C-alpha positions as semicolon CSV with decimal commas, in nm:
position;residue;x (nm);y (nm);z (nm)
1;X;7,114;-0,132;26,643
2;X;7,387;0,096;26,507
3;X;7,661;-0,123;26,654
4;X;7,523;-0,432;26,484
5;X;7,490;-0,249;26,155
6;X;7,847;-0,116;26,164
7;X;7,989;-0,459;26,243
8;X;7,785;-0,614;25,965
9;X;7,902;-0,356;25,715
10;X;8,260;-0,398;25,833
11;X;8,262;-0,776;25,795
12;X;8,075;-0,775;25,466
13;X;8,298;-0,519;25,296
14;X;8,618;-0,667;25,436
15;X;8,526;-1,014;25,314
16;X;8,411;-0,898;24,973
17;X;8,701;-0,662;24,914
18;X;8,985;-0,885;25,030
19;X;8,824;-1,193;24,881
20;X;8,788;-1,033;24,543
21;X;9,143;-0,896;24,546
22;X;9,291;-1,232;24,642
23;X;9,063;-1,411;24,398
24;X;9,174;-1,193;24,112
25;X;9,535;-1,262;24,198
26;X;9,501;-1,640;24,234
27;X;9,238;-1,719;23,973
28;X;9,358;-1,500;23,687
29;X;9,665;-1,578;23,479
30;X;9,709;-1,205;23,444
31;X;9,852;-1,129;23,785
32;X;10,109;-0,872;23,686
33;X;10,156;-0,579;23,454
34;X;10,424;-0,441;23,231
35;X;10,434;-0,065;23,215
36;X;10,698;0,166;23,086
37;X;10,941;0,398;23,235
38;X;11,111;0,499;22,920
39;X;11,132;0,866;22,839
40;X;10,798;0,965;22,683
41;X;10,954;1,215;22,447
42;X;11,178;0,941;22,304
43;X;10,872;0,736;22,216
44;X;10,697;1,002;22,013
45;X;10,904;0,940;21,701
46;X;10,774;0,582;21,680
47;X;10,432;0,526;21,525
48;X;10,278;0,274;21,761
49;X;9,932;0,164;21,854
50;X;10,032;0,040;22,196
51;X;10,341;0,125;22,400
52;X;10,447;-0,080;22,696
53;X;10,732;0,014;22,924
54;X;10,901;-0,081;23,247
55;X;10,954;0,139;23,552
56;X;11,319;0,244;23,542
57;X;11,476;0,581;23,591
58;X;11,677;0,592;23,269
59;X;11,545;0,550;22,917
60;X;11,549;0,181;22,831
61;X;11,630;-0,006;22,514
62;X;11,320;-0,089;22,311
63;X;11,281;-0,368;22,060
64;X;10,969;-0,361;21,851
65;X;10,783;-0,686;21,805
66;X;10,514;-0,675;21,539
67;X;10,204;-0,876;21,626
68;X;9,979;-0,888;21,318
69;X;9,905;-0,517;21,250
70;X;9,976;-0,404;21,605
71;X;10,318;-0,271;21,695
72;X;10,405;-0,317;22,058
73;X;10,701;-0,181;22,250
74;X;10,851;-0,457;22,460
75;X;11,104;-0,311;22,698
76;X;11,445;-0,472;22,739
77;X;11,658;-0,349;23,027
78;X;12,007;-0,217;22,953
79;X;12,313;-0,403;23,076
80;X;12,358;-0,180;23,378
81;X;12,045;-0,119;23,585
82;X;12,013;0,245;23,682
83;X;11,693;0,239;23,887
84;X;11,823;0,255;24,244
85;X;11,514;0,363;24,438
86;X;11,153;0,238;24,399
87;X;10,974;0,421;24,118
88;X;10,646;0,380;23,931
89;X;10,554;0,553;23,606
90;X;10,238;0,584;23,403
91;X;10,237;0,746;23,059
92;X;9,970;0,879;22,827
93;X;10,036;0,577;22,601
94;X;9,885;0,341;22,857
95;X;9,514;0,250;22,845
96;X;9,432;0,373;23,196
97;X;9,531;0,729;23,097
98;X;9,229;0,777;22,872
99;X;8,986;0,728;23,163
100;X;9,117;1,016;23,375
101;X;9,024;1,381;23,415
102;X;9,317;1,486;23,632
103;X;9,646;1,372;23,785
104;X;9,458;1,239;24,087
105;X;9,287;0,978;23,868
106;X;9,628;0,834;23,776
107;X;9,813;0,827;24,110
108;X;9,549;0,604;24,267
109;X;9,699;0,314;24,069
110;X;10,036;0,345;24,246
111;X;10,124;0,118;24,537
112;X;10,194;0,273;24,876
113;X;9,974;0,573;24,795
114;X;9,655;0,683;24,969
115;X;9,454;0,932;24,768
116;X;9,237;1,144;24,996
117;X;8,928;1,226;24,790
118;X;8,650;1,446;24,923
119;X;8,406;1,355;24,650
120;X;8,311;1,466;24,302
121;X;8,507;1,640;24,028
122;X;8,570;1,951;24,239
123;X;8,643;1,783;24,571
124;X;8,988;1,824;24,723
125;X;9,226;1,544;24,618
126;X;9,557;1,505;24,800
127;X;9,806;1,222;24,824
128;X;9,975;1,050;25,117
129;X;10,271;0,822;25,038
130;X;10,370;0,553;25,289
131;X;10,176;0,729;25,567
132;X;10,429;1,012;25,590
133;X;10,172;1,278;25,509
134;X;10,112;1,516;25,222
135;X;10,390;1,758;25,317
136;X;10,649;1,483;25,266
137;X;10,551;1,438;24,901
138;X;10,679;1,702;24,663
139;X;10,500;1,760;24,333
140;X;10,722;1,888;24,054
141;X;10,629;1,988;23,700
142;X;10,925;1,961;23,463
143;X;11,159;1,966;23,762
144;X;11,013;2,279;23,926
145;X;10,799;2,260;24,243
146;X;10,425;2,324;24,239
147;X;10,270;2,530;24,517
148;X;9,912;2,573;24,627
149;X;9,762;2,809;24,882
150;X;9,484;2,568;24,988
151;X;9,540;2,383;25,314
152;X;9,914;2,349;25,260
153;X;9,854;2,059;25,025
154;X;9,885;2,023;24,649
155;X;9,539;1,948;24,512
156;X;9,606;1,698;24,234
157;X;9,254;1,749;24,101
158;X;9,364;2,089;23,970
159;X;9,598;1,950;23,706
160;X;9,459;1,806;23,383
161;X;9,615;1,539;23,162
162;X;9,593;1,691;22,814
163;X;9,941;1,851;22,820
164;X;10,123;1,587;23,027
165;X;10,331;1,302;22,890
166;X;10,395;1,099;23,204
167;X;10,343;1,087;23,581
168;X;10,598;0,918;23,803
169;X;10,631;0,866;24,175
170;X;10,963;0,811;24,347
171;X;10,986;0,653;24,692
172;X;11,281;0,845;24,835
173;X;11,384;1,058;24,537
174;X;11,481;1,063;24,172
175;X;11,821;0,897;24,138
176;X;11,909;1,136;23,857
177;X;12,106;1,370;24,081
178;X;12,121;1,656;23,828
179;X;11,821;1,843;23,968
180;X;11,715;2,128;24,194
181;X;11,814;2,097;24,560
182;X;11,445;2,123;24,650
183;X;11,390;1,779;24,498
184;X;11,617;1,626;24,765
185;X;11,413;1,782;25,048
186;X;11,105;1,561;25,029
187;X;11,064;1,203;25,142
188;X;10,882;1,116;24,819
189;X;10,825;1,298;24,493
190;X;10,567;1,302;24,215
191;X;10,711;1,418;23,884
192;X;10,479;1,552;23,614
193;X;10,651;1,563;23,277
194;X;10,509;1,775;22,997
195;X;10,404;1,626;22,670
196;X;10,669;1,710;22,408
197;X;10,614;1,604;22,049
198;X;10,909;1,520;21,827
199;X;10,858;1,741;21,520
200;X;11,058;1,764;21,198
201;X;11,031;1,916;20,852
202;X;10,798;1,637;20,738
203;X;10,575;1,669;21,045
204;X;10,605;2,034;21,156
205;X;10,287;2,044;21,367
206;X;10,059;1,823;21,574
207;X;9,731;1,889;21,750
208;X;9,462;1,706;21,945
209;X;9,109;1,782;22,061
210;X;8,936;1,598;22,345
211;X;8,563;1,636;22,410
212;X;8,386;1,465;22,698
213;X;8,051;1,459;22,869
214;X;7,918;1,249;23,152
215;X;7,706;1,207;23,461
216;X;7,615;1,492;23,696
217;X;7,652;1,765;23,435
218;X;8,010;1,688;23,335
219;X;8,141;1,880;23,033
220;X;8,511;1,872;22,954
221;X;8,699;2,003;22,654
222;X;9,072;2,027;22,588
223;X;9,288;2,144;22,299
224;X;9,660;2,076;22,262
225;X;9,886;2,189;21,980
226;X;10,256;2,199;21,902
227;X;10,440;2,352;21,608
228;X;10,796;2,370;21,484
229;X;10,892;2,736;21,445
230;X;11,242;2,670;21,313
231;X;11,526;2,424;21,345
232;X;11,590;2,572;21,690
233;X;11,249;2,664;21,833
234;X;10,933;2,469;21,904
235;X;10,614;2,601;22,064
236;X;10,323;2,422;22,224
237;X;10,006;2,532;22,398
238;X;9,697;2,388;22,560
239;X;9,357;2,504;22,681
240;X;9,107;2,304;22,884
241;X;8,764;2,381;23,026
242;X;8,574;2,164;23,273
243;X;8,230;2,212;23,423
244;X;8,018;1,985;23,643
245;X;7,713;2,019;23,866
246;X;7,836;1,748;24,102
247;X;7,484;1,671;24,224
248;X;7,525;1,296;24,249
249;X;7,294;1,079;24,464
250;X;7,423;0,918;24,782
251;X;7,286;0,711;25,066
252;X;7,262;0,848;25,420
253;X;7,188;0,626;25,718
254;X;7,108;0,719;26,076
255;X;7,179;0,363;26,191
256;X;6,822;0,249;26,138
257;X;6,693;0,389;25,809
258;X;6,867;0,454;25,477
259;X;6,776;0,766;25,279
260;X;6,880;0,857;24,925
261;X;6,975;1,222;24,884
262;X;7,156;1,437;24,629
263;X;7,491;1,600;24,702
264;X;7,465;1,979;24,713
265;X;7,733;2,242;24,670
266;X;7,960;2,027;24,456
267;X;7,954;2,234;24,137
268;X;8,283;2,332;23,973
269;X;8,411;2,540;23,682
270;X;8,779;2,500;23,588
271;X;8,983;2,680;23,323
272;X;9,347;2,604;23,241
273;X;9,573;2,763;22,981
274;X;9,939;2,703;22,913
275;X;10,194;2,802;22,649
276;X;10,556;2,685;22,628
277;X;10,855;2,766;22,411
278;X;11,146;2,524;22,370
279;X;11,482;2,595;22,213
280;X;11,761;2,352;22,125
281;X;12,083;2,532;22,021
282;X;12,389;2,429;21,821
283;X;12,612;2,415;22,128
284;X;12,376;2,150;22,278
285;X;12,233;2,399;22,527
286;X;11,855;2,422;22,568
287;X;11,600;2,671;22,698
288;X;11,237;2,624;22,799
289;X;10,990;2,901;22,888
290;X;10,639;2,839;23,021
291;X;10,344;3,061;23,112
292;X;10,050;2,902;23,294
293;X;9,710;3,023;23,410
294;X;9,448;2,847;23,622
295;X;9,104;2,955;23,746
296;X;8,853;2,752;23,943
297;X;8,518;2,844;24,096
298;X;8,359;2,578;24,308
299;X;8,133;2,495;24,594
300;X;8,270;2,328;24,904
301;X;8,038;2,038;24,985
302;X;8,059;1,997;25,359
303;X;8,050;1,691;25,577
304;X;7,714;1,517;25,618
305;X;7,676;1,551;25,995
306;X;7,395;1,632;26,237
307;X;7,133;1,609;25,962
308;X;7,302;1,891;25,770
309;X;7,290;1,796;25,404
310;X;7,374;2,124;25,230
311;X;7,662;2,367;25,249
312;X;7,683;2,720;25,109
313;X;8,058;2,771;25,138
314;X;8,233;2,864;24,814
315;X;8,588;2,901;24,693
316;X;8,719;3,107;24,403
317;X;9,087;3,057;24,324
318;X;9,337;3,145;24,057
319;X;9,699;3,055;24,001
320;X;9,949;3,201;23,755
321;X;10,314;3,127;23,706
322;X;10,607;3,193;23,476
323;X;10,899;2,954;23,472
324;X;11,223;2,915;23,281
325;X;11,489;2,645;23,263
326;X;11,828;2,670;23,091
327;X;12,068;2,379;23,042
328;X;12,426;2,441;22,929
329;X;12,708;2,189;22,872
330;X;13,047;2,321;22,984
331;X;13,305;2,100;22,826
332;X;13,255;1,730;22,783
333;X;13,203;1,634;23,149
334;X;13,039;1,942;23,302
335;X;12,678;2,062;23,277
336;X;12,501;2,363;23,427
337;X;12,128;2,403;23,489
338;X;11,958;2,732;23,589
339;X;11,589;2,754;23,678
340;X;11,350;3,032;23,778
341;X;10,983;3,046;23,869
342;X;10,742;3,319;23,976
343;X;10,404;3,211;24,110
344;X;10,105;3,418;24,223
345;X;9,793;3,259;24,367
346;X;9,468;3,409;24,486
347;X;9,200;3,249;24,700
348;X;8,860;3,386;24,798
349;X;8,656;3,198;25,056
350;X;8,296;3,289;25,138
351;X;8,039;3,149;25,378
352;X;7,698;3,322;25,389
353;X;7,601;3,120;25,697
354;X;7,856;3,311;25,907
355;X;7,823;3,685;25,973
356;X;8,131;3,899;26,025
357;X;8,167;4,261;26,139
358;X;8,349;4,490;25,893
359;X;8,464;4,848;25,935
360;X;8,381;5,067;25,634
361;X;8,404;5,448;25,632
362;X;8,417;5,458;26,009
363;X;8,101;5,250;26,039
364;X;8,075;4,889;26,156
365;X;7,859;4,673;25,934
366;X;7,761;4,307;25,942
367;X;7,809;4,102;25,627
368;X;7,858;3,738;25,526
369;X;8,206;3,606;25,593
370;X;8,448;3,660;25,305
371;X;8,824;3,607;25,326
372;X;9,091;3,684;25,066
373;X;9,437;3,528;25,047
374;X;9,717;3,629;24,808
375;X;10,043;3,440;24,797
376;X;10,349;3,532;24,590
377;X;10,645;3,299;24,548
378;X;10,986;3,330;24,384
379;X;11,211;3,035;24,314
380;X;11,573;3,041;24,196
381;X;11,781;2,729;24,140
382;X;12,124;2,640;24,010
383;X;12,276;2,294;23,965
384;X;12,613;2,182;23,834
385;X;12,698;1,819;23,760
386;X;13,045;1,690;23,683
387;X;13,138;1,350;23,542
388;X;13,451;1,252;23,737
389;X;13,482;0,917;23,560
390;X;13,256;0,711;23,337
391;X;13,104;0,559;23,654
392;X;13,108;0,853;23,897
393;X;12,903;1,175;23,897
394;X;12,900;1,461;24,147
395;X;12,636;1,734;24,161
396;X;12,619;2,063;24,352
397;X;12,287;2,247;24,366
398;X;12,143;2,541;24,558
399;X;11,791;2,688;24,566
400;X;11,637;3,002;24,711
401;X;11,264;3,031;24,783
402;X;11,082;3,345;24,888
403;X;10,714;3,326;24,986
404;X;10,481;3,599;25,108
405;X;10,120;3,562;25,218
406;X;9,871;3,849;25,236
407;X;9,529;3,798;25,393
408;X;9,251;4,000;25,547
409;X;9,206;3,794;25,864
410;X;9,212;4,009;26,177
411;X;9,524;3,969;26,390
412;X;9,715;3,760;26,135
413;X;10,081;3,819;26,076
414;X;10,103;3,845;25,692
415;X;10,414;3,629;25,705
416;X;10,705;3,596;25,467
417;X;10,951;3,309;25,447
418;X;11,303;3,271;25,310
419;X;11,407;2,911;25,247
420;X;11,753;2,806;25,133
421;X;11,842;2,459;25,013
422;X;12,199;2,351;24,937
423;X;12,287;1,995;24,837
424;X;12,587;1,792;24,735
425;X;12,501;1,463;24,566
426;X;12,696;1,180;24,411
427;X;12,622;0,868;24,207
428;X;12,869;0,582;24,165
429;X;12,868;0,250;23,978
430;X;13,093;-0,026;24,113
431;X;13,046;-0,319;23,880
432;X;12,699;-0,455;23,951
433;X;12,653;-0,229;24,255
434;X;12,517;0,125;24,230
435;X;12,536;0,387;24,503
436;X;12,372;0,729;24,527
437;X;12,372;0,972;24,815
438;X;12,330;1,335;24,907
439;X;12,364;1,573;25,198
440;X;12,106;1,852;25,208
441;X;12,124;2,170;25,415
442;X;11,794;2,348;25,481
443;X;11,765;2,694;25,637
444;X;11,426;2,859;25,697
445;X;11,354;3,210;25,825
446;X;10,998;3,331;25,889
447;X;10,908;3,694;25,944
448;X;10,582;3,799;26,111
449;X;10,491;4,162;26,048
450;X;10,265;4,209;26,348
451;X;10,523;4,101;26,608
452;X;10,819;4,197;26,385
453;X;10,978;3,865;26,484
454;X;11,211;3,634;26,295
455;X;11,181;3,258;26,347
456;X;11,472;3,048;26,221
457;X;11,522;2,676;26,169
458;X;11,806;2,486;26,001
459;X;11,897;2,122;25,953
460;X;12,128;1,880;25,770
461;X;11,951;1,584;25,606
462;X;12,149;1,290;25,461
463;X;12,030;1,021;25,221
464;X;12,195;0,704;25,091
465;X;12,069;0,453;24,832
466;X;12,220;0,130;24,701
467;X;12,127;-0,139;24,451
468;X;12,301;-0,468;24,381
469;X;12,266;-0,700;24,084
470;X;12,389;-1,042;24,207
471;X;12,413;-1,210;23,866
472;X;12,546;-1,111;23,527
473;X;12,197;-1,131;23,385
474;X;12,001;-0,818;23,462
475;X;11,677;-0,986;23,576
476;X;11,722;-0,962;23,955
477;X;11,825;-0,665;24,166
478;X;11,820;-0,585;24,538
479;X;11,788;-0,228;24,663
480;X;11,791;-0,033;24,988
481;X;11,787;0,325;25,106
482;X;11,805;0,538;25,419
483;X;11,683;0,897;25,427
484;X;11,629;1,172;25,681
485;X;11,408;1,470;25,601
486;X;11,298;1,789;25,770
487;X;10,969;1,968;25,697
488;X;10,857;2,305;25,831
489;X;10,487;2,378;25,885
490;X;10,366;2,569;25,581
491;X;10,192;2,907;25,578
492;X;9,871;2,720;25,519
493;X;9,923;2,508;25,830
494;X;9,995;2,815;26,039
495;X;9,768;3,085;25,900
496;X;9,529;2,972;25,628
497;X;9,309;2,774;25,864
498;X;9,076;2,957;26,097
499;X;9,256;2,816;26,399
500;X;9,570;2,955;26,558
501;X;9,837;2,698;26,469
502;X;10,156;2,897;26,531
503;X;10,274;2,646;26,796
504;X;10,319;2,370;26,537
505;X;10,666;2,215;26,540
506;X;10,864;2,100;26,233
507;X;10,853;1,735;26,132
508;X;11,162;1,516;26,136
509;X;11,145;1,179;25,964
510;X;11,369;0,877;25,908
511;X;11,302;0,624;25,632
512;X;11,443;0,273;25,588
513;X;11,370;0,061;25,279
514;X;11,477;-0,285;25,164
515;X;11,344;-0,438;24,845
516;X;11,396;-0,635;24,526
517;X;11,320;-0,600;24,158
518;X;11,277;-0,885;23,908
519;X;11,221;-0,837;23,536
520;X;11,222;-1,068;23,234
521;X;11,110;-1,032;22,872
522;X;11,045;-1,289;22,599
523;X;10,957;-1,275;22,228
524;X;10,672;-1,525;22,262
525;X;10,328;-1,542;22,425
526;X;10,435;-1,390;22,756
527;X;10,610;-1,065;22,664
528;X;10,722;-0,921;22,999
529;X;10,713;-1,002;23,369
530;X;10,795;-0,751;23,642
531;X;10,783;-0,814;24,018
532;X;10,875;-0,558;24,282
533;X;10,858;-0,585;24,661
534;X;10,973;-0,330;24,918
535;X;10,955;-0,346;25,298
536;X;10,994;-0,017;25,480
537;X;11,001;0,142;25,823
538;X;10,938;0,512;25,886
539;X;10,993;0,702;26,208
540;X;10,837;1,050;26,224
541;X;10,897;1,290;26,512
542;X;10,637;1,565;26,562
543;X;10,430;1,440;26,269
544;X;10,181;1,706;26,155
545;X;9,835;1,563;26,092
546;X;9,556;1,750;25,914
547;X;9,216;1,682;26,066
548;X;8,917;1,803;25,859
549;X;8,634;1,975;26,042
550;X;8,277;2,024;25,924
551;X;8,416;2,245;25,643
552;X;8,661;2,157;25,366
553;X;8,813;2,502;25,416
554;X;8,870;2,490;25,791
555;X;9,123;2,233;25,904
556;X;9,291;2,167;26,234
557;X;9,660;2,078;26,234
558;X;9,813;1,889;26,527
559;X;10,156;1,747;26,612
560;X;10,201;1,382;26,706
561;X;10,509;1,338;26,923
562;X;10,613;1,012;26,757
563;X;10,467;0,802;26,476
564;X;10,603;0,468;26,355
565;X;10,507;0,319;26,022
566;X;10,581;-0,033;25,900
567;X;10,479;-0,136;25,553
568;X;10,515;-0,350;25,244
569;X;10,462;-0,251;24,880
570;X;10,416;-0,526;24,624
571;X;10,381;-0,485;24,248
572;X;10,335;-0,752;23,982
573;X;10,299;-0,668;23,613
574;X;10,286;-0,864;23,288
575;X;10,214;-0,822;22,919
576;X;10,078;-1,098;22,696
577;X;10,021;-1,142;22,323
578;X;9,731;-1,347;22,185
579;X;9,652;-1,329;21,812
580;X;9,593;-0,961;21,737
581;X;9,550;-0,863;22,101
582;X;9,790;-0,742;22,365
583;X;9,691;-0,789;22,732
584;X;9,841;-0,574;23,006
585;X;9,781;-0,666;23,369
586;X;9,877;-0,504;23,697
587;X;9,844;-0,595;24,061
588;X;9,939;-0,346;24,335
589;X;9,918;-0,430;24,705
590;X;10,014;-0,224;25,011
591;X;10,030;-0,328;25,375
592;X;10,078;-0,050;25,632
593;X;10,078;-0,036;26,008
594;X;10,101;0,331;26,112
595;X;10,061;0,403;26,484
596;X;10,089;0,683;26,736
597;X;10,368;0,624;26,992
598;X;10,358;0,971;27,149
599;X;10,252;0,908;27,509
600;X;10,237;0,560;27,672
601;X;9,982;0,695;27,919
602;X;9,747;0,833;27,656
603;X;9,433;0,659;27,529
604;X;9,567;0,710;27,175
605;X;9,894;0,525;27,243
606;X;9,957;0,266;26,969
607;X;9,633;0,366;26,796
608;X;9,630;0,361;26,417
609;X;9,686;0,702;26,258
610;X;9,381;0,862;26,093
611;X;9,291;0,740;25,745
612;X;9,571;0,486;25,711
613;X;9,426;0,147;25,603
614;X;9,624;-0,168;25,679
615;X;9,540;-0,320;25,342
616;X;9,491;-0,149;25,008
617;X;9,549;-0,236;24,647
618;X;9,441;-0,227;24,287
619;X;9,413;-0,459;23,989
620;X;9,394;-0,354;23,624
621;X;9,346;-0,557;23,307
622;X;9,374;-0,395;22,966
623;X;9,324;-0,550;22,623
624;X;9,414;-0,360;22,307
625;X;9,449;-0,422;21,935
626;X;9,475;-0,203;21,628
627;X;9,132;-0,044;21,679
628;X;8,975;-0,158;22,006
629;X;9,071;-0,109;22,368
630;X;8,911;-0,245;22,685
631;X;9,023;-0,156;23,036
632;X;8,902;-0,292;23,372
633;X;9,021;-0,169;23,710
634;X;8,948;-0,269;24,067
635;X;9,052;-0,050;24,362
636;X;9,033;-0,153;24,727
637;X;9,093;0,054;25,040
638;X;9,072;-0,123;25,375
639;X;8,908;-0,024;25,702
640;X;9,055;0,274;25,886
641;X;8,979;0,533;26,152
642;X;8,895;0,900;26,114
643;X;9,038;1,013;26,449
644;X;9,348;0,957;26,661
645;X;9,140;0,763;26,914
646;X;9,033;0,438;26,747
647;X;8,678;0,351;26,841
648;X;8,353;0,236;26,687
649;X;8,255;0,600;26,645
650;X;8,567;0,682;26,440
651;X;8,566;0,355;26,245
652;X;8,544;0,397;25,865
653;X;8,459;0,077;25,672
654;X;8,653;-0,052;25,375
655;X;8,545;0,030;25,022
656;X;8,609;-0,099;24,672
657;X;8,506;-0,003;24,319
658;X;8,500;-0,163;23,975
659;X;8,557;0,059;23,670
660;X;8,526;-0,035;23,305
661;X;8,609;0,150;22,983
662;X;8,608;0,072;22,612
663;X;8,747;0,262;22,314
664;X;8,748;0,238;21,937
665;X;8,995;0,422;21,716
666;X;9,005;0,471;21,341
667;X;9,162;0,689;21,073
668;X;8,937;0,962;20,935
669;X;9,187;1,091;20,679
670;X;9,556;1,067;20,601
671;X;9,661;1,286;20,893
672;X;9,352;1,268;21,115
673;X;9,281;0,996;21,370
674;X;8,970;0,965;21,584
675;X;8,885;0,767;21,895
676;X;8,552;0,710;22,067
677;X;8,566;0,638;22,441
678;X;8,310;0,523;22,695
679;X;8,375;0,455;23,062
680;X;8,154;0,334;23,343
681;X;8,291;0,400;23,691
682;X;8,175;0,230;24,010
683;X;7,994;-0,031;23,802
684;X;7,828;-0,197;24,103
685;X;7,705;0,140;24,237
686;X;7,884;0,104;24,570
687;X;7,806;0,378;24,824
688;X;8,116;0,465;25,022
689;X;8,324;0,740;25,184
690;X;8,697;0,782;25,131
691;X;8,686;1,049;25,403
692;X;8,415;0,996;25,663
693;X;8,094;1,191;25,599
694;X;8,209;1,296;25,251
695;X;8,009;1,057;25,027
696;X;8,153;0,957;24,691
697;X;7,959;0,924;24,363
698;X;7,786;0,599;24,278
699;X;7,766;0,457;23,928
700;X;7,856;0,721;23,668
701;X;7,963;0,737;23,305
702;X;8,182;0,940;23,071
703;X;8,150;0,956;22,692
704;X;8,422;1,119;22,487
705;X;8,576;1,179;22,146
706;X;8,942;1,238;22,066
707;X;9,086;1,376;21,745
708;X;9,456;1,383;21,657
709;X;9,591;1,584;21,366
């Protein structure tokens, strides 16, 4: 009975999901999207209702076409294309931004990305790019790396959108070589850029307030403000508070009967505060200082297994950091960048269902399990770029990381780690060909206090990228890259789980990419057309895979001897103008074949890696005018397996959702604008799991108000 049901579900969802995705592509004239990659801070000085941009690495040349009372940015590429590697960017000016609560809500629209979502507002949300794994994707805020003590993975659900200006993802790395050496170490990178208003004497301050409520007890409020202190200094700050019960209904089946239950243990309280100071000096040097605080208290809703529907595990975490960045021109062709960051994170995990023996005052007592983890990190970076000629740049950068983890687990080593990165990078333009490359040296030393041992690893990792524009017109471009990367197991892999993982080996990966880029713009009905396609092959030795257990807190990490990944990313984007309306469309499709080639004699040989669907994609359609905005999105994730051994038991069916949002904006007073927003997610009330046995919410709504001063 269960076998027949699973096959029926598999066929039905596959047919519906793929059929709808293909149907949208073939039947709709809006089969592509135009989005912008221009620098968000450069846009702020333009008063626009809608801003459309194209994914390039350098700021692009904008021409403003006025359509009735709506001003629209139509991007025109510069004469020399500078985007060497595949990149996608979404900014707060785009309609999809208004629907999100966190960074995780935005990255799901990128091609080649699998967002691992464990359900609800507070559920863990991590990202896997091109099947390489979370550790191969760096997350950087204003060029400095983010760290998180939970599971060795950056939880993108922690970071709100109120103080961000753009989110970009680079396959390979940012081709702007003037950056920290750490940025060269990852196979892919997500860059979060802060919102930075352009203020002057006529407009010395700006502020915004966002208020939101929704299903399952959602309450969200955010304040952002920036002010011009002088001709040199500008300050900005933000505060956000989010609360949710997370008790959404879901459907549980035992293979014969379906039962509707409510998710338990999914409540969350999140508080974020940030203040930044920016200085721009007469000698063209600049300084930025940021202080950040984060606190989250949440339940850990466990897996729905063995008729266990509730979970009492809880997590209380906080994160604080101070960071500084100083940029100094030295002569006309030389620039120096210095960066520093101190980060302290605290994590408390409790599980009243497990009893632990504690020693207190010479007595042994039994009490519910409670663990405490404290991690301190220091980061120092220096980079120097020199312009050899008008077409040739060379950069030297070096970083030093120090990390220390304290925990109260018996027999653990309280480890510390010194990591050194040193990189030499170069970028060269030869007519219509662009080249970029770097050589990175990584040295890691771990110290375990219990054994008083030092463990050392070091490696050289090269990377080379090239793009070629075959014609004088800048519409078509071919691109390719090769990259090797080296990733050590993190403290969280080794010690933060409740399994002994000290035998984990470092990962070594090789990436190959070949693709093309086609872009055109017109002043008429069809404004922009962008098509991108990239085929890639990844080879990962000793790939580290995180396997969730019955608890979100306890993971098991394992090495795969060899993993091979073949894939294709396709993106099509357009913008259209009809009367007073602008239509933006986007189609993203990803094909991946990721398999385990470790042992030819093993039952898992050539099996698909866990949670890697062969087919996935998204489609968005936005319509905006001077006052109204409508946004529709469709997301599809194909069938996959939850374990290394592919079987009917580990089979996870495909899923898809439809989301819809509408907004209306108006002017309350001369300097006050308001916007009313309503969104309905999972319109068809689909019941599905992104991660097996972690049910996702069904139909839910959000209602919000925004005020800008």
